[in-house]
C-alpha positions in Angstrom: -0.1 -0.1 0.2 2.7 2.3 0.7 4.3 1.5 -2.9 1.0 2.7 -4.3 1.2 6.2 -2.6 4.9 6.6 -3.0 4.2 6.2 -7.0 1.2 8.9 -7.0 3.3 11.3 -4.9 6.1 10.9 -7.2 4.0 11.6 -10.3 2.4 14.8 -8.5 5.9 16.0 -7.5 7.0 15.8 -11.3 4.0 17.3 -12.6 3.2 14.0 -14.5 -0.7 12.8 -15.1 -3.8 14.8 -14.7 -3.0 16.2 -11.3 -6.6 16.2 -10.6 -8.0 12.8 -9.6 -6.0 10.0 -8.0 -7.3 6.4 -7.0 -6.0 3.4 -5.9 -7.8 -0.1 -7.1 -6.8 -3.0 -4.2 -8.0 -6.4 -5.7 -7.1 -8.9 -3.2 -8.2 -12.2 -1.8 -8.2 -10.6 1.8 -6.6 -8.1 3.8 -5.0 -9.2 7.0 -4.9 -5.6 8.3 -6.7 -2.4 7.4 -3.5 -0.1 6.8 -5.0 2.8 9.4 -1.1 3.8 9.7 -0.5 4.0 5.8 -3.5 6.0 5.4 -2.8 8.2 8.2 0.8 9.1 6.8 -0.3 9.2 3.1 -4.3 10.0 2.8 -5.4 11.8 5.6 -7.0 13.9 6.8 -7.5 15.1 3.0 -8.3 11.9 1.5 -7.2 13.2 -1.9 -6.8 9.6 -3.3 -9.7 7.3 -3.5 -9.3 3.6 -2.9 -11.6 1.2 -4.5 -11.4 -2.3 -3.4 -12.3 -5.6 -4.8 -12.6 -8.8 -3.0 -11.8 -11.9 -4.9 -13.1 -15.7 -3.8 -15.5 -17.6 -2.1 -14.5 -16.7 1.6 -15.2 -13.7 3.3 -12.4 -13.8 5.7 -11.2 -10.5 6.4 -14.0 -8.9 4.5 -14.1 -6.4 6.9 -10.8 -4.7 6.5 -11.3 -4.6 2.9 -14.6 -2.7 3.2 -13.0 -0.3 6.0 -10.3 0.4 3.6 -12.6 1.5 0.8 -15.4 3.2 3.1 -12.7 5.4 4.8 -10.9 6.4 1.6 -13.6 7.8 -0.6 -14.2 4.3 -2.1 -17.9 4.5 -1.2 -18.4 0.9 -1.8 -16.5 -2.2 -2.3 -17.0 -5.3 -4.5 -17.0 -9.0 -3.8 -16.5 -11.4 -6.2 -16.8 -15.3 -6.0 -16.9 -18.3 -8.6 -19.7 -20.7 -8.3 -18.6 -24.1 -7.2 -17.0 -26.6 -9.8 -17.1 -24.1 -12.6 -14.3 -22.5 -14.5 -13.2 -19.3 -14.0 -14.9 -17.3 -16.6 -16.7 -13.7 -16.3 -19.8 -15.2 -17.4 -19.9 -17.6 -14.2 -19.0 -15.3 -11.3 -21.2 -13.7 -8.6 -20.6 -10.1 -7.8 -21.8 -8.2 -4.8 -21.5 -4.6 -4.4 -21.5 -3.3 -0.8 -21.9 0.4 -0.2 -20.5 2.3 2.7 -23.2 4.2 5.0 -22.7 7.5 5.4 -24.5 8.7 9.0 -25.3 12.2 9.4 
């Protein structure tokens, strides 16, 4: 995660890219931690980088960490994809569920 922010910061410093919208796409089979210390160092309090998360696999182990990462970094939702048992891994046979982050007033 730190490397992603390092690359974005380097591009910004060098004036590369559009310099307006930045995002990180995290595709994982589970996050054992929420990386709060990384986000505190590189992304908070401004949250200038959106982090979108995609959880792949049948297991929901560590799904709360993946959701937390997206919801606390302007990702606004996270996606969980799993494949039906006994099928080949093709796009037509996957089941995708989108979870939204609730914003409390």
